[in-house]
C-alpha positions as CSV (number, residue, x, y, z in Angstrom):
1,M,-0.2,0.2,0.0
2,N,1.4,3.4,-1.1
3,S,2.8,4.9,2.5
4,I,1.6,8.5,1.3
5,S,-2.1,6.9,1.3
6,V,-1.4,5.7,4.5
7,R,-0.5,8.4,5.5
8,A,-3.4,10.3,4.2
9,L,-5.7,8.3,5.9
10,L,-4.0,8.6,9.0
11,V,-4.5,12.2,9.4
12,R,-7.8,12.1,8.5
13,G,-8.1,9.7,11.6
14,M,-6.8,12.1,13.5
15,I,-8.9,14.9,12.7
16,A,-12.3,12.6,12.6
17,G,-11.1,11.3,16.6
18,V,-10.5,15.3,17.1
19,I,-14.0,16.5,16.0
20,A,-15.5,13.1,17.7
21,G,-13.8,13.8,20.6
22,A,-15.3,17.4,21.1
23,L,-18.8,15.7,20.2
24,A,-18.2,13.2,23.2
25,L,-17.1,16.3,25.2
26,A,-20.4,17.9,25.3
27,V,-22.6,14.5,25.9
28,A,-19.9,14.0,29.0
29,Y,-20.1,17.9,30.2
30,F,-24.1,18.1,30.1
31,L,-24.6,14.8,30.5
32,G,-22.5,12.9,32.8
33,E,-20.5,15.8,34.9
34,S,-24.0,16.2,37.0
35,Q,-24.1,12.7,38.2
36,V,-20.3,12.7,39.1
37,D,-21.4,15.6,41.0
38,A,-24.1,13.8,42.9
39,A,-21.9,10.7,43.5
40,I,-19.3,12.7,44.8
41,A,-21.6,14.3,47.2
42,I,-22.8,11.3,48.4
43,E,-19.1,9.9,49.2
44,E,-18.3,13.1,50.5
45,A,-21.2,12.9,52.9
46,H,-20.3,8.7,53.6
47,S,-16.7,10.7,54.7
48,H,-18.4,13.2,56.6
49,A,-20.4,10.6,58.9
50,A,-17.4,8.2,59.4
51,H,-15.2,10.6,61.3
52,G,-18.1,12.2,63.4
53,G,-19.3,15.0,61.5
54,G,-16.0,16.7,61.9
55,G,-13.4,18.1,59.4
56,G,-10.2,15.9,60.4
57,G,-10.8,13.5,57.5
58,E,-11.0,15.7,54.7
59,E,-8.1,16.4,52.6
60,E,-6.9,19.2,50.2
61,E,-7.4,18.9,46.3
62,L,-4.6,18.8,44.6
63,V,-6.7,19.3,41.1
64,S,-10.3,21.3,42.1
65,R,-13.3,19.9,40.8
66,T,-13.8,23.1,38.5
67,M,-10.8,21.8,36.4
68,Q,-11.5,17.9,36.4
69,A,-14.6,18.9,34.8
70,T,-13.7,21.1,32.3
71,G,-9.7,21.4,31.4
72,G,-9.2,17.8,32.4
73,L,-11.9,16.2,30.7
74,A,-11.4,17.8,27.5
75,T,-7.8,16.9,27.6
76,A,-8.8,13.5,28.3
77,L,-11.4,13.1,25.4
78,L,-9.6,14.4,22.7
79,V,-6.3,13.0,23.5
80,F,-8.4,9.8,23.2
81,G,-9.6,11.1,19.8
82,V,-6.6,11.4,18.0
83,S,-5.1,8.4,19.3
84,V,-7.7,6.2,18.8
85,G,-9.1,7.7,15.8
86,G,-4.9,7.8,14.1
87,I,-5.1,3.3,15.1
88,A,-9.3,3.4,13.2
89,A,-7.6,5.1,10.4
90,L,-5.0,2.3,10.4
91,V,-7.3,-0.6,10.5
92,Y,-9.3,0.8,7.9
93,A,-6.4,1.1,5.2
94,Y,-5.8,-2.6,6.5
95,A,-9.7,-3.8,6.4
96,L,-10.6,-1.6,3.0
97,G,-11.4,-3.8,0.1
98,R,-10.5,-6.9,2.5
99,I,-13.6,-7.4,4.7
100,G,-16.4,-7.3,1.5
101,D,-17.4,-4.9,-0.9
102,F,-18.2,-1.9,0.9
103,G,-17.6,1.7,0.1
104,P,-15.5,4.3,1.7
105,R,-18.4,5.2,4.4
106,A,-20.0,1.5,4.9
107,T,-16.7,0.5,5.7
108,A,-15.7,3.4,8.0
109,A,-19.2,2.9,9.8
110,L,-18.5,-0.9,9.8
111,I,-15.3,-0.5,12.0
112,A,-16.7,2.4,13.8
113,G,-19.6,0.3,14.9
114,A,-17.3,-3.0,15.6
115,A,-15.0,-1.0,17.7
116,L,-17.8,0.2,20.1
117,L,-19.2,-3.2,20.5
118,T,-15.5,-4.8,21.4
119,V,-13.8,-1.9,22.9
120,Y,-16.6,-0.4,24.6
121,V,-19.9,-2.6,24.8
122,V,-18.5,-6.2,25.8
123,P,-16.1,-4.6,28.4
124,F,-19.1,-2.6,30.0
125,L,-21.5,-5.5,30.3
126,K,-19.1,-7.3,32.8
127,Y,-17.4,-4.5,34.0
128,P,-19.0,-1.6,33.8
129,A,-18.2,1.6,34.8
130,N,-18.5,2.7,38.4
131,P,-19.0,7.0,39.8
132,P,-17.6,8.1,43.0
133,A,-18.3,6.1,46.0
134,V,-19.4,2.7,44.5
135,G,-16.4,0.6,44.5
136,N,-13.8,-0.8,47.0
137,P,-10.2,0.8,46.4
138,D,-8.9,-2.0,47.5
139,T,-9.8,-3.7,44.1
140,I,-9.8,-1.1,41.6
141,G,-6.2,-2.2,40.5
142,K,-7.4,-5.7,40.0
143,R,-10.6,-4.1,38.6
144,T,-8.8,-2.2,35.8
145,T,-6.8,-5.0,35.1
146,L,-9.4,-7.3,34.6
147,F,-11.4,-4.4,32.5
148,F,-8.2,-4.4,30.0
149,L,-8.1,-8.1,30.0
150,M,-11.9,-8.2,28.2
151,V,-11.0,-5.6,26.3
152,A,-8.0,-7.7,25.6
153,L,-10.5,-10.9,24.8
154,S,-13.1,-9.3,22.8
155,L,-10.6,-8.0,20.3
156,L,-9.0,-11.1,19.5
157,L,-12.3,-12.5,19.4
158,A,-13.6,-10.0,17.3
159,V,-10.4,-10.8,14.5
160,A,-11.0,-14.5,15.0
161,A,-14.9,-14.7,14.1
162,V,-14.0,-12.7,11.4
163,I,-11.3,-14.8,10.4
164,I,-13.1,-17.8,10.6
165,G,-16.5,-16.6,8.6
166,K,-14.3,-15.7,5.7
167,R,-12.8,-18.8,5.5
168,L,-16.1,-20.6,6.2
169,A,-18.1,-18.7,3.7
170,P,-17.1,-20.7,0.4
171,A,-18.9,-23.9,1.9
172,L,-21.7,-22.0,3.8
173,G,-22.1,-18.8,1.5
174,N,-21.8,-15.4,3.3
175,W,-24.8,-15.2,5.6
176,N,-24.4,-18.4,7.1
177,A,-21.0,-17.8,7.8
178,T,-21.7,-14.7,8.8
179,I,-24.3,-16.2,11.6
180,A,-21.7,-19.1,12.4
181,A,-19.1,-16.7,13.7
182,A,-21.0,-14.5,15.0
183,A,-22.4,-17.4,17.1
184,G,-19.4,-18.7,17.7
185,F,-18.2,-14.8,19.0
186,V,-21.5,-14.4,21.3
187,L,-20.2,-18.1,22.8
188,A,-16.9,-17.2,23.6
189,I,-17.5,-13.9,25.1
190,G,-20.3,-16.2,27.0
191,L,-18.0,-17.8,28.7
192,A,-15.6,-15.4,29.2
193,Y,-18.5,-13.7,31.2
194,A,-18.7,-16.9,33.3
195,F,-15.5,-17.7,34.0
196,L,-14.0,-14.2,34.6
197,P,-14.2,-12.5,38.2
198,A,-17.3,-10.2,39.5
199,F,-17.6,-7.5,41.6
200,G,-20.6,-6.9,43.6
201,E,-19.4,-3.2,45.4
202,V,-22.5,-1.2,45.2
203,G,-23.5,-0.3,48.2
204,K,-27.5,-1.0,49.7
205,D,-27.5,3.0,50.3
206,F,-26.4,4.3,46.8
207,P,-29.6,5.3,45.2
208,A,-29.9,3.0,42.0
209,S,-31.4,5.4,39.7
210,L,-28.3,7.6,39.8
211,L,-26.0,4.5,39.1
212,W,-28.1,3.2,36.1
213,K,-28.0,7.3,34.8
214,F,-24.0,7.6,35.3
215,R,-23.5,4.4,33.2
216,L,-26.0,5.1,30.7
217,S,-24.2,8.5,30.5
218,T,-21.4,7.0,30.1
219,L,-22.2,4.3,27.5
220,A,-23.7,8.0,25.8
221,V,-20.3,9.5,24.9
222,Q,-19.0,6.6,23.5
223,T,-21.4,5.8,21.4
224,T,-21.1,9.5,20.2
225,F,-18.0,9.4,19.7
226,W,-17.7,5.9,18.0
227,A,-21.1,7.1,15.9
228,G,-19.1,10.8,15.3
229,F,-15.9,9.2,14.3
230,G,-17.5,7.0,11.4
231,L,-19.6,9.8,10.3
232,I,-17.1,12.2,9.8
233,F,-14.3,9.3,8.8
234,G,-16.5,8.4,6.3
235,Y,-17.1,11.5,4.5
236,L,-13.4,12.4,4.4
237,T,-12.4,9.1,3.2
238,E,-14.7,8.7,0.6
239,R,-13.5,12.0,-0.5
240,L,-9.8,11.0,-0.7
241,L,-10.5,7.9,-2.2
242,V,-13.2,8.7,-4.5
243,S,-13.7,11.9,-5.6
244,G,-9.8,13.9,-6.4
245,N,-7.0,11.7,-5.7
246,G,-6.9,9.1,-8.6
247,A,-4.2,7.0,-8.9
248,D,-2.9,7.1,-5.8
249,A,-6.8,7.0,-4.5
250,R,-7.4,3.4,-6.3
251,R,-3.7,2.1,-4.7
252,V,-5.1,3.1,-1.1
253,A,-8.5,1.3,-2.2
254,T,-6.8,-2.1,-3.6
255,P,-5.5,-4.6,-1.1
256,V,-2.1,-5.7,-1.6
257,G,-1.8,-10.0,-1.3
């Protein structure tokens, strides 16, 4: 594949990632931060009660809550957008023309949807996000490790499902091969759910509605990011590959080997 063309896709992926990150930032700020503030208030009330109503247990904030909710959140999501957008662009460069007879926009949409499913939704269903005041601080390292293990398993199983589906297609046909590969993916993920440890660390006094709203807001942020990325990157790549780049564009769209 032509290196200049891959670089052009990489740049467009990073641009799309920044824009999608900005969209996700708006959702996180307006939808999620109020849930975080409510959870912090509950955590502070518990800490206050644990110290008998005194202020001895309070610690000085290294970073203010206002900075966390604005500059910190913006930095995290925009850096995430640039990084993940670049990685997704490289995956796109490899996948275009190899996963079926899909155009640039359709391929971008498929990759974005697959990324949302494998990188976030599948791990989220096993290890959902928790707001402040939920979870044992002593298990945070183990919970983080298991979450990323679930991400890695989901990605590897998704790649295996694609490979198996392509190999079964000549014998079963595309539709039946896709169903078989998807069923295998679901079965393998179900086994992972069953054997990996779970954590039931939500206190009985924590409002269930607040927990539900917080988790929905995190899902909304990721959905917004990947939907925005798929649409924006698809538009940018279609302009690159179809509209005005001639032979160089055709080299990107034609897989090697």
